[in-house]
Backbone as CSV, one residue per row, in Angstrom:
resi,resn,N_x,N_y,N_z,CA_x,CA_y,CA_z,C_x,C_y,C_z
1,MET,401.619,55.623,23.398,400.303,55.541,22.451,399.691,54.135,22.698
2,ILE,398.210,53.877,22.764,397.256,52.996,22.641,396.684,53.046,21.303
3,ASP,396.891,52.373,20.010,396.168,52.268,18.741,394.801,51.438,19.196
4,PHE,394.840,50.344,19.532,393.814,49.243,19.576,393.841,48.927,20.956
5,PHE,392.752,48.190,21.194,392.431,47.509,22.520,391.425,46.031,21.707
6,LYS,391.978,45.004,22.233,391.314,43.758,21.288,390.502,42.875,22.166
7,TYR,389.314,42.714,22.504,388.828,41.646,23.245,388.033,40.803,22.238
8,GLN,387.387,39.675,23.240,386.681,38.602,22.408,385.678,38.135,23.378
9,ALA,384.863,37.634,22.879,383.355,36.878,23.574,382.706,35.939,23.009
10,ALA,383.167,34.908,23.622,382.486,33.431,23.062,383.465,33.478,21.439
11,GLY,384.751,33.645,21.823,385.646,33.438,20.801,385.410,34.350,19.609
12,ASN,384.304,35.090,19.642,384.270,36.617,18.531,385.432,37.756,19.071
13,ASP,386.046,37.811,18.306,387.278,39.011,18.591,386.744,39.965,17.591
14,TYR,387.082,41.317,18.419,386.915,42.671,17.822,387.953,43.544,18.378
15,LEU,388.670,44.548,17.251,389.202,45.597,17.651,388.617,46.813,18.191
16,VAL,388.970,47.325,19.790,388.170,48.725,19.790,389.131,49.320,19.460
17,ILE,388.817,50.419,18.564,390.005,51.769,18.334,389.226,52.567,18.753
18,ASP,389.765,53.571,19.977,388.982,54.355,20.525,389.874,55.959,20.113
19,PRO,388.977,56.757,19.396,389.456,58.128,18.893,389.955,58.967,20.041
20,ARG,389.681,58.556,21.474,390.256,59.341,22.455,391.924,59.257,22.197
21,TYR,392.136,57.847,21.817,393.581,57.478,22.086,394.203,57.846,20.504
22,THR,393.828,57.326,19.871,394.395,57.221,18.342,394.004,57.991,17.333
23,ASP,394.800,58.296,16.209,394.387,58.679,14.864,394.302,57.288,14.039
24,PHE,392.977,57.148,13.405,392.728,56.107,12.396,391.916,56.394,11.556
25,PRO,392.318,55.899,10.261,391.670,56.349,8.844,390.578,55.378,8.694
26,VAL,389.423,55.753,9.032,388.367,54.692,9.064,387.656,54.630,7.462
27,THR,388.390,53.950,6.880,387.976,53.307,5.453,387.667,52.197,5.530
28,PRO,387.462,51.206,4.374,386.795,49.968,4.169,388.660,49.516,4.146
29,GLU,388.968,50.061,3.284,390.652,49.598,3.148,391.704,49.442,4.377
30,ALA,391.266,50.010,5.536,391.896,50.327,6.665,391.713,49.121,7.594
31,ILE,390.232,49.459,7.641,389.522,48.265,8.768,389.998,47.005,7.842
32,ARG,389.776,46.375,6.454,390.364,45.147,6.199,391.615,44.761,6.460
33,LEU,392.629,45.847,6.523,393.773,45.618,7.163,394.159,45.443,8.403
34,VAL,393.839,45.867,9.637,394.107,45.796,10.596,393.015,44.217,11.417
35,CYS,392.160,44.076,10.337,391.426,42.960,10.687,392.097,41.510,9.920
36,ASP,392.882,41.648,9.225,393.716,40.782,8.484,394.255,39.924,9.459
37,ARG,394.013,39.009,9.416,395.183,37.621,10.707,396.416,37.606,10.260
38,HIS,396.607,37.907,8.946,398.230,37.641,8.662,398.928,38.950,8.173
39,ARG,398.291,40.095,7.638,398.815,41.114,7.578,398.883,42.358,8.599
40,GLY,397.538,42.201,9.914,397.486,42.935,10.744,397.739,42.777,11.895
41,ILE,396.603,43.149,12.770,396.079,42.293,14.120,395.622,41.385,14.402
42,GLY,394.248,41.096,13.543,393.543,40.203,13.307,392.396,40.547,14.134
43,ALA,390.863,40.134,13.712,389.732,40.291,14.064,388.820,40.004,13.488
44,ASP,387.549,39.675,13.582,386.124,39.835,13.112,385.388,41.094,12.606
45,GLY,386.144,41.966,13.332,385.471,43.362,13.053,386.400,44.687,13.650
46,VAL,385.602,45.613,13.661,386.199,47.033,14.454,384.989,47.311,15.352
47,LEU,385.272,48.052,16.688,384.518,48.935,17.063,385.170,50.233,17.354
48,TYR,384.482,51.233,16.519,385.111,52.346,16.636,384.308,53.468,17.175
49,GLY,384.850,53.971,18.315,384.556,54.844,19.288,384.895,55.026,20.546
50,PRO,384.246,55.673,21.725,383.379,56.592,21.436,383.629,57.608,20.457
51,LEU,382.126,58.114,19.681,382.225,58.964,18.843,382.299,60.180,19.404
52,GLU,382.060,60.650,20.381,381.846,61.895,21.306,382.617,61.558,22.637
53,THR,382.541,62.489,23.442,383.329,62.265,24.929,382.253,61.822,25.465
54,PRO,381.933,60.734,26.534,380.932,60.292,27.008,380.323,61.429,28.003
55,ARG,378.963,61.313,28.397,378.641,62.292,28.948,377.276,61.838,29.769
56,ALA,377.081,62.117,31.081,376.248,61.415,32.041,374.572,61.490,31.513
57,GLY,374.102,60.310,31.006,372.683,60.457,30.922,372.520,60.470,29.263
58,VAL,373.752,60.763,28.499,373.461,60.559,27.340,374.194,59.543,26.436
59,PRO,373.219,58.926,25.420,374.235,57.512,24.712,374.957,57.428,24.219
60,VAL,376.053,56.737,24.005,377.392,56.414,23.870,377.106,56.181,22.397
61,ALA,378.108,56.909,21.731,377.916,56.408,20.099,378.845,55.829,19.397
62,LEU,378.892,54.595,18.634,380.154,53.587,18.207,379.536,53.485,17.069
63,ASP,380.574,53.411,16.191,380.188,52.419,14.739,380.837,51.340,14.830
64,LEU,380.228,50.099,13.855,380.995,49.139,13.858,380.899,48.673,12.564
65,TYR,381.776,47.725,12.357,382.363,47.365,10.904,382.793,45.715,11.054
66,ASN,382.608,45.075,10.278,382.719,43.699,9.603,384.448,43.517,9.165
67,SER,384.739,42.837,9.324,386.213,42.410,8.737,386.302,42.569,7.391
68,ASP,385.107,42.511,6.533,385.705,43.024,5.000,385.553,44.331,4.914
69,GLY,385.364,45.205,5.754,384.928,46.748,5.793,383.930,47.201,5.599
70,SER,382.820,46.428,5.558,381.452,46.819,5.660,380.890,47.044,6.730
71,ASP,379.938,48.033,6.995,379.267,48.256,7.926,378.602,47.331,8.779
72,CYS,378.262,47.018,9.954,378.087,46.265,10.524,376.597,47.040,11.828
73,GLY,375.570,47.091,11.278,374.789,47.654,12.062,374.681,47.599,13.760
74,ARG,374.587,46.132,14.121,374.820,45.997,15.611,375.548,44.387,15.684
75,SER,375.968,44.305,16.661,376.673,43.214,17.182,376.477,43.012,18.494
76,GLY,375.763,41.991,18.966,375.775,41.471,20.195,376.902,41.164,20.948
77,ASN,377.724,40.619,20.615,379.009,40.360,21.146,379.709,41.774,21.169
78,GLY,379.931,42.435,19.859,380.684,43.508,19.926,380.206,44.508,21.089
79,LEU,378.684,44.531,21.302,378.037,45.726,22.071,378.619,45.524,23.680
80,ARG,378.865,44.167,24.181,379.367,43.577,25.422,380.588,43.853,25.448
81,MET,381.490,43.728,24.573,383.107,44.254,24.266,382.908,45.609,24.610
82,PHE,381.941,46.495,24.158,382.641,47.680,24.031,381.801,48.260,25.655
83,ALA,381.059,47.720,25.923,380.576,48.127,26.981,381.831,47.994,28.192
84,LEU,382.311,46.993,28.177,383.448,46.503,29.199,384.583,47.548,29.192
85,HIS,384.794,47.686,27.609,385.989,48.307,27.383,385.460,50.105,27.953
86,LEU,384.541,50.667,27.895,384.121,52.145,28.322,384.231,51.726,29.888
87,ALA,383.752,50.607,30.572,383.979,50.733,31.896,385.255,50.345,32.646
88,GLU,386.006,49.798,31.567,387.617,49.879,32.064,388.428,50.805,32.001
89,GLN,387.786,51.883,30.916,388.639,52.877,30.798,388.132,54.093,31.838
90,GLU,387.112,54.145,32.375,386.479,55.047,33.493,386.802,54.442,34.588
91,ARG,387.845,54.943,35.229,388.281,53.961,36.656,387.206,54.059,37.923
92,ASP,386.458,55.039,37.410,384.884,55.401,38.144,383.693,54.414,38.223
93,ALA,383.803,53.851,36.982,382.789,53.219,36.449,382.836,51.736,35.777
94,GLY,383.649,51.025,36.928,383.756,49.670,36.685,383.292,48.672,37.579
95,ALA,382.648,49.458,38.376,381.928,48.880,39.416,380.853,47.678,38.715
96,ASP,380.208,46.969,39.505,379.192,45.815,38.902,377.819,47.047,39.173
97,GLY,377.049,46.634,38.104,375.993,47.505,38.308,376.124,48.665,36.918
98,ARG,377.046,48.828,36.506,377.341,49.992,35.605,376.423,49.691,34.661
99,GLU,375.823,51.045,33.828,374.873,50.998,33.004,375.261,51.830,32.215
100,PHE,374.926,51.653,30.800,375.229,52.551,29.493,374.138,52.210,28.400
101,THR,373.609,53.398,27.515,373.275,52.864,26.392,374.065,53.581,25.361
102,LEU,374.368,52.412,24.277,375.197,52.456,23.280,374.240,52.683,22.008
103,ARG,374.606,53.601,21.556,374.050,54.064,19.989,374.443,53.619,19.002
104,THR,373.841,52.859,18.331,374.380,52.153,16.968,373.675,52.639,15.810
105,ALA,374.055,52.169,14.730,373.285,52.610,13.064,371.929,51.913,13.023
106,ALA,371.890,50.891,14.079,370.380,50.126,14.206,369.646,50.240,15.372
107,GLY,370.118,51.694,16.170,369.203,52.196,17.261,369.977,51.941,18.487
108,ASP,369.371,52.263,19.593,369.977,52.690,20.916,370.019,50.753,21.497
109,CYS,370.978,50.179,22.419,371.067,49.582,23.299,371.300,49.672,24.470
110,PRO,370.485,49.388,25.426,370.766,49.515,26.764,371.911,48.186,27.535
111,VAL,372.837,48.588,27.978,373.696,47.609,28.498,374.005,47.737,30.158
112,ARG,374.703,46.759,30.629,374.670,46.468,31.988,375.714,45.813,32.345
113,VAL,376.790,46.088,33.320,378.021,45.220,33.378,377.799,44.696,34.671
114,LEU,377.057,43.677,34.673,376.960,42.519,35.822,377.931,42.401,37.019
115,ASP,379.369,41.562,36.163,380.555,41.354,37.028,381.630,42.068,36.182
116,ALA,382.360,43.190,36.725,383.173,43.703,36.091,384.420,42.646,36.232
117,ASP,384.538,42.353,36.854,386.071,41.482,37.193,385.869,39.892,36.123
118,ALA,384.845,39.730,36.023,384.166,38.268,35.172,383.803,38.630,34.335
119,GLY,384.026,40.010,33.599,383.425,40.284,32.336,382.199,39.863,31.785
120,ARG,381.210,40.159,32.791,379.898,39.617,32.617,379.050,40.725,32.113
121,VAL,378.423,41.003,31.257,377.421,42.029,30.432,376.265,41.620,30.018
122,GLU,375.334,42.641,30.198,373.750,42.491,29.581,373.627,43.418,28.789
123,VAL,372.742,42.781,27.555,372.365,43.645,26.333,371.275,43.273,26.115
124,GLY,370.475,44.892,26.059,369.363,44.696,25.446,368.848,44.930,23.844
125,MET,368.787,44.010,23.482,368.814,43.667,21.792,367.521,44.185,21.047
126,GLY,366.506,44.679,21.701,365.467,45.311,21.302,364.268,43.989,20.705
127,GLN,363.360,44.648,19.584,362.436,43.783,19.431,362.339,43.501,17.769
128,PRO,362.808,41.941,17.625,362.945,41.650,16.239,362.054,41.674,15.244
129,SER,362.032,41.646,13.995,361.065,41.673,12.566,361.428,40.687,12.392
130,PHE,360.132,40.199,11.896,360.209,38.874,10.828,359.527,39.390,9.665
131,GLU,359.430,40.717,8.952,358.688,41.205,8.080,359.853,41.202,6.923
132,ALA,359.458,40.241,5.952,360.660,39.983,4.637,361.018,41.476,4.256
133,ALA,360.372,42.693,4.309,361.069,43.873,3.620,361.878,44.338,4.398
134,ASP,362.168,43.700,5.818,362.914,44.622,6.374,364.680,44.116,6.311
135,LEU,364.293,42.794,5.587,365.668,42.434,5.422,366.617,42.919,4.089
136,PRO,366.031,42.734,2.481,364.896,42.610,2.359,365.039,41.114,1.949
137,LEU,364.247,40.671,1.579,364.038,39.090,0.943,363.040,39.477,-0.333
138,LEU,363.371,38.545,-1.561,362.929,38.847,-2.803,361.971,37.249,-2.765
139,ASP,360.986,37.302,-3.719,360.578,35.643,-4.146,360.888,35.223,-5.143
140,GLU,360.872,34.094,-5.601,361.525,33.335,-6.708,361.344,33.991,-7.959
141,ALA,360.606,35.037,-8.080,360.381,35.685,-9.495,361.348,36.792,-9.262
142,GLY,361.586,37.492,-8.364,362.472,38.527,-8.017,361.904,39.395,-7.305
143,ALA,360.678,39.483,-7.117,359.824,40.614,-6.719,359.981,40.735,-5.451
144,PRO,359.445,41.620,-4.598,359.416,41.449,-3.413,359.009,40.834,-2.427
145,TYR,358.830,40.099,-1.464,358.257,38.999,-0.656,357.445,39.766,-0.126
146,ILE,356.139,39.146,-0.110,355.214,40.099,0.739,354.662,39.302,2.143
147,GLY,354.848,40.396,3.421,354.692,39.390,4.417,355.534,38.865,5.421
148,ARG,355.316,37.925,6.360,356.629,37.929,7.255,357.343,36.452,6.622
149,ALA,358.499,36.621,7.076,359.411,35.707,6.369,359.762,34.419,7.157
150,VAL,358.500,33.645,7.945,358.424,32.720,8.659,358.242,31.104,7.772
151,GLY,359.066,30.446,8.016,358.954,28.896,7.318,359.059,28.975,5.569
152,VAL,359.654,29.789,5.067,360.049,30.132,3.828,360.823,29.122,3.338
153,PRO,359.929,28.519,2.274,361.018,27.551,1.119,362.187,28.452,0.291
154,LEU,363.375,27.573,0.634,364.601,28.501,-0.454,365.180,27.368,-0.607
155,SER,365.418,27.432,-2.106,366.226,26.248,-3.091,367.691,26.827,-3.017
156,VAL,368.473,26.275,-2.539,370.222,26.426,-2.497,370.816,25.402,-3.541
157,GLU,371.121,25.886,-4.528,371.870,24.800,-5.425,371.610,23.344,-5.311
158,GLY,370.501,23.012,-5.315,369.778,21.568,-5.136,369.382,21.393,-3.798
159,ASP,369.590,21.931,-2.581,369.227,21.507,-1.229,368.054,22.526,-1.232
160,GLU,366.972,21.641,-0.919,365.484,22.433,-0.513,365.334,23.001,1.051
161,LEU,365.603,23.733,1.193,365.552,24.609,2.460,364.317,25.065,3.121
162,VAL,364.065,25.291,4.397,362.988,26.316,5.232,363.828,27.067,5.750
163,VAL,363.686,28.080,5.783,364.111,29.350,6.418,363.156,30.080,7.117
164,THR,363.749,30.672,8.220,362.964,31.899,8.823,363.834,33.028,8.872
165,CYS,363.667,34.178,8.278,364.043,35.282,8.306,363.922,36.297,9.585
166,VAL,364.820,36.759,10.181,364.844,37.688,11.536,365.748,39.089,10.880
167,TYR,365.099,40.238,11.504,365.954,41.421,11.279,366.291,41.780,12.807
168,ASN,367.155,42.327,13.283,367.363,42.654,14.665,368.529,43.911,14.328
169,GLY,368.819,44.444,13.856,369.614,45.592,13.356,370.626,44.953,12.244
170,ASN,370.593,43.636,11.984,371.022,43.035,10.884,370.292,42.225,10.256
171,PRO,370.257,41.566,9.088,369.508,40.497,8.501,370.092,38.912,8.798
172,HIS,369.030,38.102,9.191,369.543,36.984,9.830,368.640,36.029,8.942
173,THR,369.025,34.776,8.558,368.094,33.690,7.859,368.509,32.458,8.693
174,VAL,367.667,32.053,9.516,367.742,30.512,10.584,367.469,29.459,9.909
175,VAL,368.099,28.641,9.383,367.890,27.261,9.190,367.842,25.922,10.121
176,LEU,367.070,25.471,10.161,366.795,24.313,11.202,367.396,23.364,10.946
177,VAL,368.384,22.206,11.340,369.018,21.296,10.866,369.235,20.489,11.786
178,ASP,369.503,19.293,11.692,369.740,17.599,12.667,370.927,17.896,13.486
179,ASP,371.982,18.594,12.475,373.150,18.536,12.908,374.240,19.785,12.527
180,PRO,374.052,21.013,13.280,374.751,21.906,12.747,376.174,21.785,13.137
181,SER,377.126,21.793,12.146,378.476,21.868,12.098,379.187,22.728,11.268
182,PRO,380.151,23.003,11.554,381.389,24.069,10.898,381.355,23.605,9.508
183,GLN,381.431,22.469,9.142,381.568,21.800,7.490,379.949,22.543,6.824
184,LEU,379.222,22.208,7.841,377.823,22.673,6.863,377.472,24.328,6.880
185,ALA,378.164,24.919,7.903,377.942,26.176,7.882,379.090,26.546,6.555
186,ARG,380.304,26.450,6.659,381.316,26.715,5.615,380.484,26.411,3.960
187,ARG,379.740,25.521,3.981,379.529,24.918,2.678,378.103,25.617,2.211
188,LEU,377.451,25.703,2.894,375.741,26.483,2.500,375.981,27.873,3.290
189,GLY,376.596,28.162,4.127,376.558,29.465,4.656,376.688,30.395,3.265
190,PRO,377.949,30.198,2.834,377.939,31.589,1.770,376.915,31.468,0.475
191,ARG,376.443,30.367,0.145,375.517,30.127,-0.760,374.127,30.858,-0.168
192,ILE,373.806,30.728,1.005,372.889,31.607,1.369,372.796,32.578,1.475
193,ALA,373.946,33.274,2.278,374.523,34.744,2.539,374.625,35.380,1.511
194,ARG,374.485,35.296,0.136,374.983,35.713,-1.269,373.854,35.314,-2.372
195,HIS,372.657,34.530,-1.778,371.571,34.259,-2.247,370.852,35.397,-3.011
196,ILE,370.366,34.865,-4.598,369.686,36.444,-5.182,368.565,36.638,-4.764
197,ARG,367.909,35.881,-3.545,366.873,36.647,-3.039,367.187,37.143,-1.581
198,PHE,368.254,37.737,-1.705,369.136,38.232,-0.370,369.504,39.731,-1.273
199,PRO,369.051,40.402,-1.585,369.842,41.244,-2.567,370.498,42.341,-1.407
200,GLN,370.812,42.080,-0.102,371.713,43.278,0.718,372.639,42.336,1.496
201,ALA,372.502,41.018,0.756,372.508,39.854,1.716,372.290,39.367,2.762
202,THR,373.058,38.272,4.134,372.401,37.751,5.083,373.360,37.135,5.818
203,ASN,373.383,36.960,6.955,373.798,36.316,8.053,373.211,34.999,8.191
204,VAL,373.933,33.759,8.356,373.128,32.785,8.204,373.409,31.823,9.706
205,GLN,372.185,31.213,10.283,372.295,30.291,11.631,371.728,29.140,11.016
206,PHE,372.365,27.958,11.232,372.365,26.645,11.446,372.227,26.417,12.893
207,ALA,370.843,26.050,13.104,370.391,25.850,14.337,369.785,24.594,14.526
208,ARG,369.872,23.813,15.870,369.273,22.647,16.651,368.612,23.052,17.950
209,MET,367.383,22.406,18.314,367.318,22.605,19.689,367.631,21.335,20.059
210,ALA,368.692,21.404,21.346,368.948,19.964,22.118,367.596,19.854,22.816
211,ASN,366.780,20.738,23.428,365.844,20.703,24.303,365.255,22.197,24.160
212,ARG,364.129,22.290,25.012,363.553,23.637,24.775,364.061,24.871,25.146
213,ALA,365.040,24.633,26.058,365.990,25.533,27.012,367.446,25.398,26.338
214,VAL,367.909,24.618,25.463,369.187,24.789,25.094,369.248,24.471,23.712
215,MET,370.216,25.659,22.710,370.179,25.231,21.193,371.635,25.288,21.333
216,GLU,371.893,24.483,19.795,373.098,24.273,19.380,373.006,25.108,17.970
217,LEU,374.021,26.198,18.035,374.189,27.032,16.874,375.753,27.034,15.733
218,GLU,375.697,27.631,14.816,376.900,27.564,14.153,376.417,28.653,12.949
219,VAL,377.398,29.635,12.746,376.877,30.915,12.463,377.883,31.182,11.003
220,PHE,377.508,31.701,9.933,378.324,32.078,8.755,378.064,33.672,8.547
221,GLU,378.519,34.386,8.845,378.376,35.739,8.645,378.896,36.575,7.373
222,ARG,377.553,37.528,6.674,377.789,37.808,5.597,378.948,38.964,4.996
223,GLY,379.429,39.503,6.248,380.492,40.201,5.958,381.878,39.697,6.864
224,ALA,381.778,38.626,7.639,382.865,38.183,7.960,383.577,36.606,8.068
225,GLY,382.532,35.847,7.367,382.883,34.679,6.928,381.908,33.761,8.209
226,TYR,382.619,32.463,8.374,382.567,31.835,9.189,383.133,31.874,10.601
227,VAL,382.203,32.245,11.489,382.473,32.880,13.155,382.147,31.775,13.962
228,THR,383.049,31.304,15.074,382.862,30.723,16.183,381.650,30.971,17.182
229,ALA,381.418,32.028,16.835,380.056,32.321,17.924,379.574,33.904,16.865
230,SER,378.432,34.228,17.536,377.960,35.580,17.308,376.594,35.864,17.962
231,GLY,376.635,37.117,18.934,375.733,37.386,19.968,374.323,37.666,18.978
232,ALA,374.412,38.561,17.963,373.249,39.004,17.479,372.694,37.699,16.790
233,SER,373.544,36.636,16.150,373.030,35.573,15.347,372.304,34.870,16.349
234,ALA,372.790,34.636,17.501,372.035,33.709,18.647,370.901,34.349,19.192
235,CYS,370.927,35.902,19.181,369.564,36.423,19.617,368.620,35.934,18.348
236,ALA,368.437,36.303,17.340,367.889,35.982,16.004,367.838,34.468,16.048
237,ALA,368.322,33.694,16.133,368.115,32.434,16.130,366.885,31.853,17.315
238,VAL,367.197,32.451,18.413,366.248,31.985,19.348,365.202,32.663,18.996
239,SER,365.012,34.014,18.749,363.697,34.645,18.410,363.103,33.414,17.163
240,ALA,363.514,33.339,16.071,362.821,32.426,15.492,362.406,31.225,16.055
241,ALA,363.330,30.608,16.782,362.690,29.248,17.547,361.649,28.944,18.158
242,ARG,361.746,30.542,19.014,360.148,30.941,19.377,359.158,31.253,18.814
243,GLU,359.352,32.133,17.590,358.188,32.130,16.969,357.929,30.784,16.091
244,LEU,358.236,29.785,15.964,358.030,28.486,15.739,357.579,27.488,16.695
245,GLY,357.384,28.098,17.878,356.970,27.133,19.151,357.839,26.165,19.489
246,LEU,359.375,26.590,19.020,360.492,25.511,19.659,361.050,25.228,21.223
247,CYS,360.692,26.497,21.495,361.409,27.150,22.851,360.449,27.888,23.777
248,ASP,361.270,28.027,24.917,360.315,28.910,25.871,360.897,30.558,25.933
249,GLY,360.973,30.948,26.980,361.383,32.535,26.907,362.810,32.634,27.420
250,SER,363.717,31.602,27.841,364.998,31.420,28.368,365.850,30.338,27.620
251,VAL,366.619,30.818,26.729,367.876,29.503,26.304,369.257,29.774,26.357
252,GLU,369.604,28.579,26.488,371.503,28.682,26.298,371.434,28.371,25.137
253,VAL,372.338,29.153,24.793,372.998,29.021,23.280,374.452,28.619,22.973
254,ARG,374.531,27.737,22.882,376.023,26.808,22.519,376.282,26.853,21.022
255,MET,377.755,27.687,21.223,378.517,27.855,19.659,379.656,27.282,19.872
256,PRO,380.631,26.977,19.108,381.875,26.491,19.277,382.699,27.479,19.831
257,GLY,382.487,28.499,19.867,383.290,29.250,20.699,383.027,29.857,22.254
258,GLY,381.640,29.109,22.368,381.188,29.499,23.854,379.567,29.830,23.975
259,SER,379.003,30.375,25.110,377.493,29.905,25.161,376.898,31.383,25.805
260,VAL,376.068,31.881,25.252,375.368,33.409,25.758,373.869,32.648,26.119
261,GLU,373.475,33.607,27.044,371.914,33.400,27.382,371.096,34.256,26.965
262,ILE,369.820,34.244,26.243,368.912,35.006,25.529,367.417,34.349,26.653
263,THR,367.013,35.690,26.656,366.030,35.972,27.370,364.817,36.456,26.363
264,ILE,363.745,36.467,26.084,362.536,37.018,25.227,361.415,36.574,26.290
265,ALA,361.102,38.426,26.357,359.940,38.742,27.139,358.795,38.280,26.039
266,ASP,357.223,38.942,27.007,356.233,38.145,26.260,356.226,38.970,24.935
267,ASP,356.454,40.048,24.884,355.944,41.158,23.865,357.429,41.230,22.842
268,GLY,358.327,40.052,22.955,359.357,39.870,21.759,360.721,39.897,22.033
269,HIS,360.791,41.324,22.915,361.868,41.657,23.192,363.088,40.901,23.682
270,VAL,363.984,41.106,23.368,365.450,40.100,23.570,366.220,40.911,24.424
271,THR,366.973,39.975,25.209,367.935,40.094,26.245,369.209,39.431,26.190
272,MET,370.139,39.544,26.076,371.371,38.851,26.138,372.725,38.928,26.911
273,THR,372.536,38.056,27.483,373.872,37.860,28.534,374.998,36.717,28.688
274,GLY,376.159,37.258,28.489,377.322,36.511,27.945,378.677,37.255,28.490
275,ASP,379.831,36.620,28.762,381.078,37.306,28.932,381.905,38.074,27.841
276,ALA,382.778,38.549,28.698,383.844,39.183,27.309,384.815,39.583,28.267
277,GLU,386.105,39.696,27.405,387.232,39.883,28.196,387.936,40.500,27.317
278,GLN,389.201,41.208,27.692,390.231,42.046,26.914,391.401,41.027,26.727
279,VAL,392.066,41.024,25.674,393.003,40.167,25.496,394.125,40.440,24.841
280,ALA,394.364,42.059,24.471,395.478,42.678,24.112,394.948,44.114,24.275
281,ALA,395.962,44.857,24.012,396.211,46.091,23.931,397.420,46.556,23.064
282,GLY,397.675,47.849,22.256,398.979,48.032,21.871,398.938,48.976,20.872
283,SER,400.301,49.095,20.135,400.459,50.232,19.518,400.670,49.659,18.252
284,PHE,400.072,50.304,16.416,400.771,49.799,15.399,402.088,49.778,15.262
285,ALA,402.877,49.109,14.600,404.449,49.314,14.794,404.282,50.176,13.214
286,PRO,405.366,50.669,13.118,405.577,51.958,12.245,405.412,51.361,10.848
287,ALA,405.644,50.077,10.239,405.018,49.807,8.808,403.885,49.964,8.768
288,LEU,403.264,49.479,9.625,401.601,49.355,9.641,400.879,50.937,9.635
289,ARG,401.471,51.342,10.665,401.248,53.058,10.821,401.297,53.810,9.334
290,ALA,402.569,53.460,8.856,402.575,54.244,7.449,401.754,53.635,6.368
291,ARG,401.271,52.235,6.114,400.492,51.892,5.348,398.474,52.812,6.010
292,LEU,398.351,52.921,7.242,397.216,53.436,7.327,397.455,54.979,7.101
293,ASP,398.610,55.437,7.440,398.668,56.833,7.060,398.491,56.892,5.585
294,ARG,399.219,56.155,4.619,398.890,56.390,3.046,397.343,56.096,2.787
295,MET,397.055,55.224,3.566,395.395,55.157,3.073,394.595,56.249,3.472
296,ALA,394.914,57.084,4.983,394.489,58.340,5.195,394.549,59.525,4.039
297,SER,395.790,59.289,3.701,396.209,60.734,2.467,395.247,60.400,1.314
298,ALA,394.951,59.040,0.845,394.257,58.772,-0.181,392.959,59.126,-0.089
299,GLY,392.466,59.324,0.850,391.005,59.650,0.786,390.145,58.391,1.373
300,ASN,388.827,58.964,0.654,387.869,58.030,1.166,387.463,57.727,2.279
301,LEU,387.740,58.621,2.991,387.193,58.660,4.603,385.689,58.859,4.869
302,ARG,385.316,57.298,5.649,383.701,57.499,5.950,383.232,58.936,6.591
């Protein structure tokens, strides 16, 4: 029995738990347990699916979860990993050029395996929104912020920032800085992510344009904390930079865990290309399985 497959993309790691191979109690507690890097397998999140047997011409549905057990509407890196998983599990489907449509809570995403051996995958991430209501974002008085959230002043415990907010299946808040660093992301990230003006919290990106074709990026996610890479964050940060006139239609985003390539069409639709790889597959040891079984017996299944 294979209980999990572990993948990484630019240092962002997920567990693929495929219900065709194993029973798993899909609860926040169980997800937190298997993602725990000391008591579980360790991961930034869980990709649970396919939810139904894949059929030709039908979108493949999956659920995405953050390591804290919360829902993740869409993960760019996660979708690349899951597409590679599907290709690897279907022997006749691993050839270059294999295409899928992945169905997430945030909508459908077309994906294409460009190079199966290298794990190179392209993902269509749709057209982002800059409308404050989509995050949502509040004004300083606590009322809904009206209009587009581009170049918005934000006071964070004495730091006066200017942010641009993007929704692309998840809420993102992009901060342009002179020197993005892990230290800055760890210090300001959680304060922005849980700021009172973001009632549903937000992912946070600290970005610098090295030139019009290269971005340096650090990321703090609302459901996983500091991460070395995030595909959806890279898409959001480039979308914000494009909106502010700081880049053109193609940008390499460099993060501590690795790089992805982001392309933005004239109509704003975003495509992300990057590498992913399977790093492990295995079964839950009896003690871990027993804990998961107890969680299943306790109920609270999604």
